[in-house]
N, C-alpha and C positions, 0 to 999 in steps of 0.2 A: 340416642346420643352417639352411638357408633356410626350411624348414617350421616349425622351432622359432621362428625370428625372426618369421614371419608370425603364428603363434599368439600370441606375446607381444604383438605390435602390436595384434592384434584385442582381446585381453583388456585392454590398456592403454586403448584407445579406449572400451571399454565403461564404464570407470570415470572417464573424463575428459570426458564429454559435458557439454553446457551444463546448468545447473541448472534443469530443467523439471518441470512437473507437468501435470495434466489440462487446464489452461487455455492450454497452449501452441499448440494448434491453432486458429488464428484463424478458420477457416471455421465452426467451431461455437461458439466462445466468445462471439461477439457475439449469439448467439441465446438464450442461457440467462439466466434470471433467478433470483436466489437471495433468499430472505427473510432479513433481518437478525434474528439471535436475541439478540445481546448486544453492547454496546459496552464495550470494556475501558478505552480512554483516547482521546485526541484523534486517534490515527492507527491504531488497531487495533480490530477487531471480529470477531465470529463470524457465519457464515451457515449456513443449513441446506442441505445438499446431498443429503439423503435418508439419510445415515448417522447412527448414534447420536451421534457426536461433532460432526459438522459440520466446517467449514473455518475456520481462523483467518486473517483477512486483515490484512495490513500495507499501508497506503497507500504506494505507490511515489513517490519523488521529494520527499517532504515529511517534516517531523518536527514533532510537537506536544510541548509540555512534558509531563512526567510529571504525572499527576493525583493520585498518592499516592506515599508513600515505599515503595519496593520494593527488596529486596536492598540494594545499595550506592548506589542512586539516590535522591536527595532529591526531594520534590515540587517541581515547577518552577513558576516564576511563570506564571500564567495557565493552569495545567494543569487545574484543576477547570472553569474556563470553557470550555476547549477540548473537554473530554469532554462537557460539557453541550450544547455547540453541535452536536457530531457526533451525540450521542444524539437531539437534537431533529430533526436533519436526516434521520436514518436510521430513526427509530421507526416501526414498522409499515409499512416500505417494502421493496420489492424492488430489488435492485441487479444491474447487469451488470458483469462483471469483464473487464478488458483487461490483458494482460501485456505486458512489454517483452522484452528478451533473456533475462534470468534471471527465473524466476517463483517461486523460493523463496529465502528468506534463510537465514542460517546456523542459525536456530532452527527451521526447517521451516515458517515462516509463508508463506502465499501472498502474493506481492508483486503488487499490482494497482492499476491506475488504475480508479476506480469511478464508475459512472454510475447515476443514478436513472432511473426510467421516463420522466420528463419531459425527459431528456437533460442534466440538471444534472451537471456534472463535479465530483464531490465533492472530489477532491484540490485542484483549482484554486480552488474556493469557499473552502476552509479557508485557503489562502494569501491570497487576495484580501481576506478579512474579518479577517485578522490572528490566526487561531486556530492557525496553523502557519507554519513557515518552510521554505524549500527545503533539501533534503538530497539532493544528487545523488551516487549511487554507481554509477560505470560498471560494467557497460555499459548500465545502465538510465537513459538520458538523453533519451528521446523528447521530453519536455515541459519540459526545463530552461529554455529561453528564455522560454516562456510563464510558468512559475512565477517566474522572476526578475523579469519585468515586473510581475506581480501583486504580488510582495513589495515592490518599489519603490513601487508605488502605495499599498499598505497602510501602509507606513512614512511616506510623505509625507502621508497623510491621517489619521495617528494612529489607525489601526483596531486593535482587539483588543489584542494584547500590545505593540503599538507605541504605545499611548495613553500620553501623558506626564502 
């Protein structure tokens, strides 16, 4: 009976692990650079990882308005501008991906804090310039305080979607 319990426990743990992917190992993740292949909207894009499909990236800690009507979601205010800004920021660039606790969302997208080769923190710039707002989903809360401060500044200075 004790062996059966241990087997059950081991099997349970194998299915209950943290939501991780290839970017969970911080020793290597900060060394890899990925070419951006396509921007979907103001918080989602694809990178080339050497596979035929690539990796779909969802920016962690922020939310940009929808850039077009999809499924049951309407196009959001400032959505097209947000997508255009991210496209301009990432066009023909390489990015470095950094994950928090969970690195995949429920749709299988890689959740990442994203940096350009000049160390520009993409997630933060989008909030600072008013192209996205904070969206904290625990346990991924590493930069919540920073994003909050940047959002307050964007709102106070009427930047982007906060423009009155």
